[in-house]
C-alpha positions as a Markdown table, in Angstrom:
| # | Residue | x | y | z |
|---|---|---|---|---|
| 1 | Met | 74.4 | 72.8 | 4.8 |
| 2 | Ala | 71.2 | 70.8 | 4.3 |
| 3 | Asp | 69.8 | 72.2 | 7.6 |
| 4 | Ile | 70.3 | 75.8 | 6.4 |
| 5 | Lys | 68.6 | 75.0 | 3.1 |
| 6 | Lys | 65.7 | 73.3 | 4.9 |
| 7 | Leu | 65.3 | 76.3 | 7.3 |
| 8 | Thr | 65.4 | 78.8 | 4.5 |
| 9 | Thr | 62.8 | 76.8 | 2.5 |
| 10 | Gln | 60.5 | 76.6 | 5.5 |
| 11 | Gly | 61.0 | 80.3 | 6.3 |
| 12 | Ile | 59.9 | 81.2 | 2.8 |
| 13 | Leu | 56.9 | 78.9 | 2.8 |
| 14 | Tyr | 55.7 | 80.1 | 6.3 |
| 15 | Pro | 53.8 | 83.3 | 5.2 |
| 16 | Lys | 52.2 | 81.4 | 2.3 |
| 17 | Arg | 50.9 | 78.6 | 4.6 |
| 18 | Phe | 49.8 | 81.1 | 7.3 |
| 19 | Ile | 47.6 | 83.0 | 4.8 |
| 20 | Glu | 46.3 | 80.0 | 2.9 |
| 21 | Gly | 45.1 | 78.3 | 6.0 |
| 22 | Arg | 43.0 | 81.3 | 6.9 |
| 23 | Leu | 41.5 | 81.7 | 3.4 |
| 24 | Arg | 40.9 | 77.9 | 2.8 |
| 25 | Lys | 37.3 | 76.9 | 2.9 |
| 26 | Ser | 36.1 | 73.3 | 3.2 |
| 27 | Asp | 33.3 | 71.8 | 1.2 |
| 28 | Lys | 32.5 | 69.5 | 4.2 |
| 29 | Thr | 30.0 | 70.0 | 7.0 |
| 30 | Val | 29.8 | 68.5 | 10.5 |
| 31 | Thr | 27.1 | 66.2 | 9.4 |
| 32 | Ser | 28.9 | 65.1 | 6.2 |
| 33 | Leu | 32.0 | 63.9 | 8.1 |
| 34 | Lys | 32.4 | 60.1 | 8.1 |
| 35 | Asp | 33.6 | 58.2 | 11.2 |
| 36 | Gly | 37.3 | 58.7 | 11.6 |
| 37 | Glu | 37.3 | 61.8 | 9.4 |
| 38 | Gly | 38.3 | 65.4 | 10.3 |
| 39 | Ala | 38.2 | 68.8 | 8.7 |
| 40 | Val | 38.8 | 72.4 | 9.5 |
| 41 | Leu | 35.4 | 74.1 | 9.2 |
| 42 | Thr | 34.1 | 77.6 | 9.7 |
| 43 | Leu | 31.4 | 77.5 | 12.4 |
| 44 | Asp | 29.7 | 80.7 | 13.6 |
| 45 | Gly | 32.4 | 82.7 | 11.7 |
| 46 | Lys | 35.4 | 80.9 | 13.3 |
| 47 | Lys | 37.7 | 78.2 | 12.1 |
| 48 | Val | 37.3 | 75.0 | 14.1 |
| 49 | Ala | 39.1 | 71.6 | 13.7 |
| 50 | Val | 36.3 | 69.0 | 13.8 |
| 51 | Tyr | 36.9 | 65.3 | 14.1 |
| 52 | Lys | 34.2 | 62.5 | 14.2 |
| 53 | Thr | 34.9 | 59.2 | 15.9 |
| 54 | Gly | 32.5 | 56.6 | 17.1 |
| 55 | Gly | 29.6 | 59.0 | 16.3 |
| 56 | Lys | 31.1 | 61.6 | 18.7 |
| 57 | Ile | 32.1 | 65.0 | 17.4 |
| 58 | Ser | 35.2 | 66.7 | 18.8 |
| 59 | Lys | 35.9 | 70.4 | 18.2 |
| 60 | Leu | 39.3 | 72.0 | 18.8 |
| 61 | Ser | 41.2 | 75.1 | 17.9 |
| 62 | Pro | 42.9 | 74.6 | 14.5 |
| 63 | Val | 45.7 | 77.0 | 15.3 |
| 64 | Cys | 49.1 | 75.4 | 15.6 |
| 65 | Lys | 50.8 | 76.6 | 18.8 |
| 66 | His | 54.2 | 76.5 | 17.0 |
| 67 | Leu | 53.8 | 79.3 | 14.5 |
| 68 | Gly | 50.1 | 80.0 | 14.5 |
| 69 | Cys | 49.3 | 78.4 | 11.1 |
| 70 | Ile | 45.9 | 76.6 | 10.6 |
| 71 | Val | 46.4 | 72.8 | 10.8 |
| 72 | Asp | 45.4 | 70.4 | 8.1 |
| 73 | Phe | 43.8 | 67.0 | 8.3 |
| 74 | Asn | 45.3 | 64.2 | 6.2 |
| 75 | Ser | 43.3 | 61.2 | 5.2 |
């Protein structure tokens, strides 16, 4: 029964997360990221997952391959 409740809850939250991820804007910039920090930024009109480590900047697609939501970085 717990599995059905969990699936139902996730199913209800999915459209909300899908839309929120696309509308969310970050107050960070590539240059403001600290070492070991990441954020989903809008660069040239597109959402990009940006991560800074050892002074190197990595840019990847922020779109989850599972359901197409925009990923989030946690601290």
